[in-house]
C-alpha positions, 0 to 999 in steps of 0.5 A: 311708321304705320298709319291705320286707314278706314278703308279705301275708296274708288272714284269711277264714272264717265270721261269728263265728269270732274273725277280729278277735280273732286280728287284734288277737292277732298284730298286737298291736293293738286296731285290729279291732273285736270284739264277740259280734254276729256281723259286725261287720267288713265291709270289707277293713282292712289292718294290719302284722304284725312278727314276729322282724324280719319285717313283713308285711301282714294283711288283715281281711275280713268274716265270708263267709256264702255262704247268706245273699244279702242285699245287704251280705253279698254285698258282704262276700263280694265284699270278701273274695274281693278280698283273697283275690285279691290275697293271697299266703297265706290264713288260714282261721280256723274255730270249733274249739267249734262243728266243721265247719260247712256254712258251712266246707265251703262256704267251703273249697271256694271256697278250693280253686278259687281255688288259693292258699295256705292256712293251716287256723286251727282258733280258740278252743281255749283249753286246749292240752289239747284241740287235737285237737279241731282234727283233725275240719277235716281234711276240708275238704281244706285241709291240717293245721289248726293249733290256737290261741286268739285270746283267750289266745295259745295256738299263736299264735307257731306261726302266726307261724312258719309265716306268716313260712316260707310268705311269698314276701318282696320286698314293700315298702310306702312309708309315710313321714313325708312321707304326708298322714294324711286322715281321713274324718269325719261323722255317719253315713250322709253319703257318707263311703264313697262319697267313699273309694271315689271316692277310690281309684277302685275298691269298696275300702269297702262302701257301703249306705244303711244308717247304720252300715254303716262300724265300723273305720277303714280305712287306704288307701294312694292314690299320687297324682302321687309325693305319697302319701296315706293315707285313713281312712274312720271309722264316722259320728259321732253327737252324744251318744257318751255314750249310745252302747253296744257296737259302736257305742261302739268304732267311734265310739272308733275314728273319734275316735283315727283323727282323732287320727293325722291331718294333715287330716281331712274333714268331710263334710255331706250337701248335701242336708240341709244344716248340722246341729248334729251336723256342727259337732259332727263338726268340733269332734271334727276340732279337738280332735284337731289336724287341719287341717279340710277341710269337704266338701258331698257328694252335690253332684250332688243338690242345688241347695244353693251354696257361697255360701250355707253358708260365711259360716255355717261360718266364724262357727261354726267356729273353724279357719275352714275351706275349703268344696268341693263334691263328688259321689262319684256322677259324679266331680265335685270329687275332683281338686280336693278331693285338690289342696285336701287338698295345699294345706292340708298344706303350711300344716298342716307351714308355718313361719312365719319368726321375723323375719316373726312378729315384725313382725306381733306388732308390727302388733298390739301397735298395732292393739288396745288390750290387756287391763290389770288394776290399771293394768298393761297386757299387752305382747306382746313377741316370738315363735316358731314352736315346732312345725310338724304343726300350727303351734304358737307360744311368744309372749312377754308382760310377764304372761300372766294380763293374757290374757283368752279374747277376746285371746288367740282375737283373736290367734289369727285374726289369725295365721291370717288373716296367714299364710293358715292357714285350717282349720289349727288354731293352738296359742299359748302365752303365757308370761312373758318370765323 
């Protein structure tokens, strides 16, 4: 399914001028993390915005502070610059409460040199009677400023009208139902952003050796051999999420939401550190989100650990018994094979088992293990059918569902997984009475 787009809009501005709040207002979502701490947004994040039946792409960027020469800030500035170069229109967001700042003037000079169409936005004008506060931004030399409040919505309708008028049209994005949605999960600093950059082949997501650099869940579309992947880099998941507050809490919440809308989860484990309990907790997040799971041993070039040493423990500890693959984002080793494995896992995730084949398997299960019983009444697996794919869900009819025990239910699940090659795939079974 291809959707026509009017074009691409990049939102730039100094840190903490309200870009993410405005993004959430324009897209009617909470896709961007909003917090009073400056610098929450760091990577480019693409979102679809619809207005009066017209759709365009908005690219959120981190706050650009040209005077700050720290490595992470320079990376943010480079990401914003790349977004401007790719955009058809730039929204330059300023803080009307603070007035024109030196940072605004420096960024305005860069935008004038870029020779891109720019809409200057004077944000945080919560009272329409104070629209005249926007007038001083004329001195930036970027045309008439648009007064608005991203928080309260004042002026955003007029802004959207202007955006739709100025975009060229003719673009399209092809992300249909057959796209494979892949969430990249892991505890902090295991190499998630590096892996995404290696998959995409460009510095799309900021990579830093400081844990917690990624704060949003970022969708990146990758086309490979007529197959579309939607890759989602996420914030690091910590084991005790209930102790997280503020930015960390909302970042991790978005990581969980990213898993819930994904088909396949890549659970990254730092091969140099080995498997720790926190990695198993991340894999459990993927399982609960109904993702098919692929365990990825990252930073493979910096370790002597072998897959044969890790896989038995993962098979024993993880209910979905996921496949394991080793990669190095630095050298590129295993990257192509990883995408091949994701495609194979997606095929299983969306597969359907023929009813006849399923019932032949159930007949074999009836004779291979003594079923549970109570008060002289024994469980009988009668017949079954697959009622859902993506992921697979089976409805098995029995003589009395109250006879099902936890161990027997897990055994049936694992037998179906083994017999139909569903390793790594969530298998849901509903045991129901025949009547």
